C-alpha positions in Angstrom: 370.1 322.4 218.2 369.5 318.7 218.4 367.2 316.6 220.5 367.3 313.1 221.7 363.8 311.7 221.5 362.2 310.3 224.5 359.4 308.7 222.6 356.8 310.5 220.6 354.9 311.8 223.5 351.9 314.2 223.2 352.2 317.4 221.1 353.8 320.1 223.1 352.0 322.9 221.2 349.6 323.6 224.1 352.1 323.0 226.8 353.9 325.9 228.4 356.5 324.4 230.9 360.2 323.6 230.2 362.1 321.6 232.8 365.7 322.2 232.8 367.8 319.3 234.3 371.4 318.9 235.2 372.7 315.5 236.4 375.8 313.6 237.3 376.9 310.5 235.4 375.0 307.4 236.5 372.1 309.1 238.4 369.0 306.8 238.1 366.0 308.1 236.2 363.9 307.5 239.3 365.9 310.1 241.1 365.6 312.6 238.3 361.9 311.9 237.8 361.2 312.2 241.5 363.0 315.5 241.6 361.0 316.9 238.8 357.8 315.6 240.2 358.5 317.2 243.6 359.5 320.5 242.1 356.3 320.7 240.0 354.1 319.6 243.0 355.6 322.1 245.4 354.9 324.9 242.9 351.3 323.6 242.2 352.2 322.9 238.6 350.7 320.1 236.5 353.1 317.6 234.9 350.7 317.5 231.9 351.8 321.0 231.2 355.5 320.1 230.6 356.5 320.5 227.0 360.0 319.1 227.2 363.0 318.4 229.4 366.1 320.4 228.4 369.7 320.0 229.3 373.2 320.5 227.9 374.6 318.6 225.0 377.0 316.6 227.1 374.1 315.2 229.1 371.8 314.5 226.3 372.3 310.8 226.4 372.3 310.5 230.2 370.0 307.6 231.0 368.6 309.3 234.1 367.5 312.3 232.1 366.2 310.5 229.1 364.4 308.0 231.3 362.8 310.8 233.4 361.6 312.5 230.2 360.2 309.2 229.0 358.2 308.9 232.2 356.8 312.4 231.5 356.1 311.5 227.9 358.1 314.5 226.5 361.2 314.8 224.4 364.7 315.8 225.6 366.0 318.9 224.0 369.8 319.6 224.2 371.7 322.9 223.9 375.4 323.6 223.4 377.2 324.6 226.5 378.2 327.9 224.9 374.6 328.9 224.2 373.6 328.1 227.8 376.6 330.0 229.1 375.1 333.2 227.5 371.9 332.8 229.4 371.6 334.9 232.6 370.6 332.8 235.6 369.6 333.9 239.1 371.6 331.2 240.8 375.0 330.7 239.1 377.6 328.3 240.3 381.4 328.8 239.6 382.0 325.1 240.1 379.4 324.1 237.7 380.6 326.6 235.2 384.1 325.3 235.4 383.0 321.7 235.0 380.2 322.0 232.3 380.7 325.4 230.7 377.5 327.0 232.0 376.9 328.4 235.5 373.7 326.5 235.9 372.6 323.7 233.5 369.1 323.4 234.9 368.2 327.1 235.0 369.9 328.0 231.7 368.4 325.0 229.9 364.9 325.9 231.2 365.2 329.6 230.3 366.9 329.4 226.9 363.6 328.7 225.1 361.2 330.1 227.7 360.3 333.4 229.3 359.8 333.2 233.0 361.5 331.1 235.7 358.7 329.7 238.0 360.8 327.2 240.0 364.4 328.1 240.7 367.2 325.5 240.8 366.2 322.7 243.0 368.5 319.8 244.1 367.7 316.2 244.6 367.2 315.2 248.2 369.2 312.5 249.8 368.4 309.0 248.6 369.4 305.4 249.0 371.9 303.5 247.0 375.7 304.0 246.8 375.7 305.5 250.3 373.4 308.2 249.1 376.2 309.6 246.9 375.0 308.8 243.4 371.4 309.2 244.1 371.7 311.8 246.9 371.7 315.5 247.2 373.6 317.3 244.4 373.3 314.3 242.0 370.7 316.2 240.0 369.2 319.6 239.7 366.1 320.9 238.0 364.5 324.2 237.3 361.1 325.0 235.6 360.3 327.9 233.2 357.2 329.0 231.5 356.7 330.0 227.9 354.1 332.8 227.4 351.8 332.3 224.4 352.5 334.5 221.5 348.8 335.5 221.1 349.1 337.2 224.5 352.4 338.9 223.7 355.4 336.6 223.9 356.9 338.8 226.6 354.0 340.2 228.4 354.7 340.5 232.1 352.6 343.5 232.7 349.7 341.7 234.4 351.6 339.1 236.5 350.6 340.7 239.8 347.1 339.3 239.1 348.4 335.9 237.8 347.5 332.8 239.6 350.7 331.1 238.4 353.1 330.3 241.3 356.4 332.1 241.4 358.8 330.7 243.8 362.0 332.4 242.7 361.3 335.4 245.0 359.0 338.4 244.8 360.0 339.1 241.2 359.9 336.6 238.4 363.1 336.1 236.5 362.4 336.7 232.8 364.7 335.7 230.0 362.7 336.5 226.8 365.5 338.8 226.1 368.0 336.0 225.6 365.8 334.0 223.3 364.0 336.4 220.9 362.1 335.6 217.8 364.1 336.3 214.6 361.5 338.1 212.5 358.9 340.8 213.1 355.9 338.7 212.3 356.6 336.2 215.1 357.7 338.7 217.6 354.3 339.0 219.2 353.0 342.6 218.9 352.8 344.4 215.7 355.9 346.5 215.9 355.0 348.6 212.8 351.7 349.8 214.3 351.8 353.5 215.1 349.2 356.0 216.4 348.5 357.6 213.1 346.7 354.4 212.1 344.1 355.2 214.6 343.1 358.5 213.0 344.0 358.1 209.3 341.1 359.0 207.1 338.8 359.5 210.1 337.2 362.7 211.5 338.2 362.1 215.1 339.7 364.2 217.9 343.2 362.8 218.0 344.4 361.5 221.3 346.4 358.7 219.7 349.3 360.7 218.2 351.7 362.7 220.4 352.3 365.6 218.0 351.5 368.9 219.7 348.3 370.5 218.3 348.2 373.8 216.4 351.7 373.3 215.0 353.9 374.2 213.2 353.6 377.8 214.3 353.2 380.5 211.7 356.8 381.7 212.0 358.1 378.2 211.4 355.8 377.7 208.3 357.2 380.9 206.9 360.8 379.8 207.3 360.0 376.5 205.6 358.2 378.1 202.8 361.1 380.6 202.3 363.4 377.6 201.8 361.5 376.5 198.8 363.2 379.2 196.7 366.5 377.2 196.9 365.1 373.7 196.0 367.1 373.7 192.8 370.4 373.3 194.8 371.4 370.2 196.6 370.8 370.4 200.4 373.7 371.7 202.5 373.3 370.8 206.2 376.4 372.4 207.6 374.5 375.5 208.9 371.7 373.4 210.6 374.3 371.0 212.0 376.2 373.9 213.5 373.0 375.3 215.0 372.1 371.9 216.7 375.7 371.7 218.0 375.5 375.2 219.5 372.1 374.5 221.0 373.6 371.6 223.0 377.1 373.0 223.6 378.7 370.3 221.4 381.2 370.3 218.5 379.7 369.8 215.2 381.4 366.5 214.6 379.1 365.0 217.4 375.9 365.9 215.5 374.2 363.9 212.7 371.0 365.3 211.0 368.5 362.6 210.1 365.2 362.3 208.3 363.5 362.0 211.7 364.4 359.8 214.6 363.1 356.8 212.7 366.0 357.0 210.2 368.4 357.2 213.1 367.1 353.8 214.4 367.7 352.3 211.0 371.2 353.6 210.8 372.0 352.3 214.2 370.7 349.0 213.3 372.7 348.7 210.0 375.9 350.5 210.9 376.8 349.9 214.5 378.3 346.5 215.5 376.1 344.7 217.8 376.0 340.9 218.7 373.5 341.1 221.5 371.2 344.1 221.2 368.6 344.6 223.8 365.6 347.0 223.8 364.0 348.1 227.2 360.3 347.8 226.8 357.5 348.9 226.9 358.7 351.7 224.5 358.6 352.9 221.0 358.7 349.9 218.8 360.5 351.3 215.8 364.1 350.6 217.4 363.3 346.9 217.6 361.6 346.7 214.2 364.7 348.3 212.7 367.1 346.0 214.4 365.1 342.9 213.3 364.8 344.2 209.8 368.6 344.4 209.8 368.9 340.8 210.7 369.5 341.1 214.4 368.1 338.8 217.1 366.8 341.4 219.6 366.6 340.8 223.4 363.8 342.3 225.3 364.0 343.6 228.9 360.4 344.2 230.1 359.7 346.7 232.8 356.8 345.9 235.1 353.7 347.6 235.7 353.9 346.6 239.4 357.1 348.8 239.6 355.6 351.7 237.7 357.6 350.7 234.6 360.7 352.2 236.3 364.0 351.1 235.0 366.2 348.6 236.9 369.6 348.6 235.4 370.4 345.2 236.8 367.7 343.7 234.6 369.8 344.5 231.5 372.1 341.4 230.6 375.7 342.1 231.2 376.5 340.7 227.7 374.2 343.2 225.9 376.4 345.3 223.7 373.7 347.7 222.4 370.9 348.9 224.7 368.0 351.1 223.6 365.8 352.9 226.1 363.5 355.9 225.8 363.5 358.8 228.2 360.8 360.0 228.9 359.5 356.7 227.6 356.8 356.3 225.0 354.1 355.0 225.9 354.6 354.8 229.7 355.4 358.6 230.2 358.0 357.6 232.7 361.1 359.8 233.1 364.1 357.8 234.2 366.8 359.5 236.3 369.9 360.3 234.3 372.0 358.8 237.1 370.1 355.5 236.6 370.7 355.5 232.8 374.4 356.2 233.3 374.6 352.8 235.1 373.8 351.1 231.8 376.9 352.6 230.1 380.2 350.7 229.9 383.1 350.4 227.6 382.2 348.1 224.6 378.5 348.9 224.8 376.4 351.4 222.8 373.8 353.0 224.9 371.0 354.5 222.8 368.7 356.9 224.7 365.7 358.2 222.8 364.9 361.6 224.0 362.3 362.4 221.4 360.1 363.8 224.1 362.6 365.4 226.4 361.9 368.9 225.2 358.4 368.6 226.8 359.9 368.1 230.2 360.4 371.5 231.9 364.1 372.3 232.1 364.8 369.0 230.3 366.0 367.5 233.5 367.5 364.0 233.3 368.6 364.8 229.7 371.9 363.3 228.6 372.1 365.1 225.3 375.0 367.3 226.2 377.1 364.7 227.9 380.4 363.7 226.4 381.7 361.7 229.4 379.5 358.6 229.1 381.1 355.8 227.1 379.1 354.6 224.1 376.4 357.2 224.6 374.1 357.8 221.6 371.2 360.3 222.1 368.3 360.7 219.6 366.2 363.8 219.3 363.2 364.6 217.2 361.6 367.9 216.1 358.4 366.1 215.0 356.5 366.2 218.3 356.9 369.7 219.6 356.9 371.5 216.3 354.4 369.3 214.3 356.8 368.3 211.6 355.9 364.6 211.2 355.4 365.2 207.5 358.7 366.9 207.1 360.9 364.3 208.8 363.7 365.9 210.7 365.7 364.7 213.8 369.2 364.3 214.9 371.8 362.1 216.6 374.3 363.2 219.3 377.2 360.9 219.8 380.9 360.5 219.7 382.6 361.5 216.4 383.5 357.9 215.6 379.9 356.8 216.0 378.6 359.8 214.0 381.0 358.9 211.2 379.8 355.3 211.1 376.2 356.4 211.0 376.9 359.0 208.3 378.6 356.5 206.1 375.4 354.5 206.1 373.3 357.4 205.0 372.3 358.1 201.4 373.5 361.3 199.8 371.6 364.3 200.9 369.4 362.5 203.4 367.7 365.6 204.7 365.8 367.9 202.5 366.4 371.7 202.3 363.0 372.5 203.9 363.8 370.1 206.8 367.2 371.7 207.3 365.6 375.2 207.4 363.2 373.9 210.0 366.0 372.4 212.1 368.0 375.6 212.1 364.9 377.7 213.0 364.0 375.4 215.9 367.4 375.9 217.5 367.1 379.7 217.7 366.6 381.4 221.0 363.0 382.4 220.4 362.1 378.8 219.4 363.7 377.4 222.6 361.6 379.9 224.6 358.5 378.9 222.9 359.3 375.3 223.4 359.9 375.8 227.1 356.5 377.6 227.3 354.8 374.7 225.6 356.4 372.3 228.0 355.0 374.2 230.9 351.6 374.3 229.3 351.6 370.6 228.7 352.5 370.0 232.3 349.4 371.9 233.4 347.2 370.3 230.9 348.5 366.8 231.8 347.6 367.5 235.5 344.1 368.3 234.5 343.8 365.1 232.5 345.2 363.1 235.3 342.8 364.7 237.8 339.9 363.8 235.5 341.0 360.2 235.1 341.3 359.9 238.9 337.5 360.2 239.1 337.2 356.8 237.3 337.4 353.8 239.6 337.7 351.6 236.4 340.9 353.4 235.3 344.3 352.9 236.6 347.0 355.5 235.5 350.7 354.9 235.4 352.0 357.3 238.0 354.6 360.1 237.6 353.7 360.8 233.9 356.2 363.3 232.4 355.5 363.1 228.7 352.8 364.7 226.6 350.7 361.5 227.1 349.6 359.2 229.8 349.3 355.4 229.9 346.1 353.8 231.5 344.9 350.4 232.2 341.3 349.5 232.3 339.2 346.3 231.9 337.9 345.8 228.3 340.0 348.6 227.0 339.5 347.5 223.4 335.7 347.9 223.8 336.2 351.2 225.5 338.4 352.3 222.6 335.8 351.4 220.0 333.0 353.2 221.8 335.3 356.3 222.1 335.7 356.2 218.3 331.9 356.2 218.0 331.8 359.2 220.2 334.5 361.0 218.2 337.8 360.3 220.0 340.8 358.2 218.9 343.0 356.6 221.6 346.1 354.7 221.1 345.8 350.9 221.7 348.5 349.5 224.0 348.7 345.9 222.9 351.2 346.6 220.1 353.8 347.6 222.6 355.9 344.6 224.0 355.2 344.2 227.7 351.7 345.6 227.5 348.4 343.9 226.6 344.9 344.7 225.4 344.0 346.3 228.7 346.2 349.3 228.0 345.5 352.7 226.2 347.7 355.6 225.7 346.1 359.1 225.8 347.8 362.2 224.4 347.6 365.4 226.5 345.4 368.1 225.0 344.0 371.4 226.1 341.4 371.6 228.9 338.4 372.0 226.7 339.4 368.9 224.6 340.2 367.0 227.7 336.8 367.8 229.3 335.0 366.7 226.2 337.1 363.4 226.2 336.3 362.8 229.9 332.6 363.0 229.2 333.0 360.6 226.3 335.1 358.2 228.4 332.3 358.3 231.1 329.7 357.4 228.4 332.0 354.6 226.9 332.6 353.0 230.3 328.9 353.2 231.4 327.7 351.7 228.1 329.7 348.5 228.6 327.2 345.6 229.0 327.7 343.8 232.3 329.4 340.4 232.1 327.7 337.4 233.4 328.9 336.1 236.7 329.9 339.6 238.0 
């Protein structure tokens, strides 16, 4: 991208607003400046917070735009029409698209390097000169977007209902962080490689940070794994385990790929499947995005909102996204999305990846898509880690069309799944294992209800409703301090600020048995009560 300087101006490092401008040839700078000034004033925004004026390449030398930027003391940044055309805007115009190459210069230019539209497309009012034509209505448009500081999470929209920032584009802010992602993990905001096991590693703590079911693997499964050790001299043969997985889901074997855990599947997807505009629906397990970034992809983020209960809105996913990743039920929100809603994300030419790692803890596995063959581009991931306590063994699988399975298999190394892991996979597909898993799902449902009832007694704690996974997501003030106090009291909780779309006020809590939950609730009460009062409260 290039930029036509409008004077050195102040550093934009601390400034958060981007003003997108579109203008006809010959429009005076006083008209453009007045339009920008009026838009900022109407929204209660400070012109001193403007970092730059942005527009399309073809308008980069327009005197009206350059002059208005000079009055603001900020540079003009220009973008190719093709890049702006890829930006989703709330108020597109076919006429503008035909003339310029993007459906809204102002909104697209504002959003391409920002996160949230705070002033939608605004037109210049009628003015004097040339009969009001050149300087009048329609001669210029502007829109204003805000950049979110990386320190707070580049895409954090979870706390906007408490924000004092004006939003004039309707009841829901229009976010476009998905169309302008960072290009490496380090600059992507939250630590995408942080996992719950880091909360308990090397510590003697009651584990509420990791979602693996306690008291697993069961004795019968350990025996099957141990029996497989007698054949370690032979190279692994996954045909039997693959057939068992296929039978369990009523699918042909060529639609099944065994992997070293779901994490390997994310890496294979990132490396082997063609994708120009991958999008991850957040908050969710961060490994899919980390794998995509490590494979060189620029990853878009669609952030579900706490105000909406983190429920999926298919319309929020950009039309141009050709690979979409979503969890169901989602980690860490514990929200179970309706299958019919997920189906709306599928279309020819798009790969829809649904992470069902926790679906087997949902009684009856309602809303599962794992057995569907009629949804175009569907890829379903399953893990045996959580229910069966096999995190150290690494076993999971992919269910997809034969062509997709073949692409992923070609990217795997030889013998990717060990003989003990294959034995575990086959054993976990047997009828008695499925019955045990169903019983475990029922117990988790009861234990989760007990945890939720206990949390409801805390006025300081807000729980995400309709939890359906083996964990719950909670929001409370000074959560980081509470988490540290819980550690002193012997409990590890999963921090939420490493999930895009959340922040430091969130914690994830694994569901445990009633005795453990009662002990935890007592510790939580002590942790909350021990917080020193803040001044001014």
